[in-house]
C-alpha positions in Angstrom: -62.0 -37.2 8.9 -58.9 -39.2 9.8 -55.6 -38.5 8.1 -53.2 -41.5 7.9 -49.7 -40.6 9.0 -48.2 -41.3 5.6 -50.7 -38.9 4.1 -49.7 -36.1 6.5 -46.0 -36.4 5.8 -44.2 -33.4 4.3 -42.8 -33.8 0.8 -39.1 -33.3 0.2 -39.8 -30.0 -1.4 -41.9 -28.8 1.5 -39.2 -29.9 4.0 -36.5 -28.1 2.0 -38.6 -24.9 2.5 -39.2 -25.4 6.2 -35.9 -26.8 7.5 -33.9 -23.5 7.3 -36.6 -21.8 9.5 -36.1 -24.3 12.4 -33.7 -23.8 15.2 -30.3 -25.5 14.8 -29.8 -28.7 16.8 -26.0 -28.2 16.7 -24.0 -27.1 19.7 -26.8 -28.0 22.0 -25.8 -29.0 25.5 -27.7 -31.8 27.2 -30.0 -34.3 25.6 -30.3 -33.9 21.9 -33.6 -32.6 20.5 -35.9 -35.0 18.8 -35.8 -34.9 15.0 -37.5 -31.7 13.8 -39.0 -33.4 10.8 -40.6 -36.2 12.8 -42.0 -33.8 15.5 -43.3 -31.3 12.8 -45.0 -34.2 11.1 -46.9 -34.9 14.4 -47.8 -31.3 14.9 -49.1 -31.1 11.3 -51.0 -34.3 11.8 -52.8 -32.8 14.9 -53.5 -29.6 13.0 -54.9 -31.3 9.9 -57.1 -33.8 11.8 -58.2 -31.6 14.7 -57.5 -34.6 17.0 -56.2 -34.2 20.5 -52.4 -34.3 21.1 -52.9 -37.7 22.9 -54.3 -39.2 19.7 -51.1 -38.3 17.7 -49.7 -41.5 16.2 -46.6 -42.9 18.0 -44.5 -42.8 14.9 -44.2 -39.1 15.4 -42.8 -39.5 18.9 -44.2 -38.5 22.2 -47.2 -36.2 22.0 -45.8 -34.2 24.9 -42.6 -33.4 22.9 -44.7 -32.3 19.9 -47.0 -30.2 22.1 -44.1 -28.4 23.8 -42.2 -27.8 20.6 -45.4 -26.4 18.9 -46.0 -24.2 21.9 -42.5 -22.8 21.9 -42.6 -22.2 18.1 -46.0 -20.6 18.4 -44.7 -18.2 21.2 -41.8 -17.2 19.0 -43.9 -16.7 15.9 -42.2 -19.6 14.1 -45.4 -21.7 13.8 -47.1 -18.9 11.8 -44.0 -18.6 9.6 -44.1 -22.3 8.9 -47.7 -22.2 7.9 -47.1 -19.1 5.7 -44.1 -20.8 4.0 -46.2 -23.9 3.3 -49.1 -21.7 2.1 -51.3 -23.2 4.8 -52.3 -20.0 6.7 -55.9 -21.3 6.9 -54.9 -24.6 8.4 -56.7 -24.9 11.8 -54.2 -24.8 14.6 -53.7 -27.8 16.9 -55.9 -28.0 20.0 -54.4 -26.4 23.0 -56.1 -28.7 25.4 -53.5 -30.5 27.3 -54.2 -32.8 30.1 -51.8 -34.9 32.0 
């Protein structure tokens, strides 16, 4: 079942719960990070649809950015905290198949 990008977006209330959990983008040296909300939207779209990373809609940015951010958050335990905060522990995780 396909999920339209606008249907997968976080509500303002959900974003208010998640934003404090995410790493700060301030004081970062080098290229600035892509917007957390946009990237998280893409990650959640992949998780909700079960589609591959490559099928992620372009409005969420590059799929490689979303995949790398999801992987880093998962390794730190942040992805699980995000799902718990949203009450979505049973949400299937994104596919980890990644081909260049």
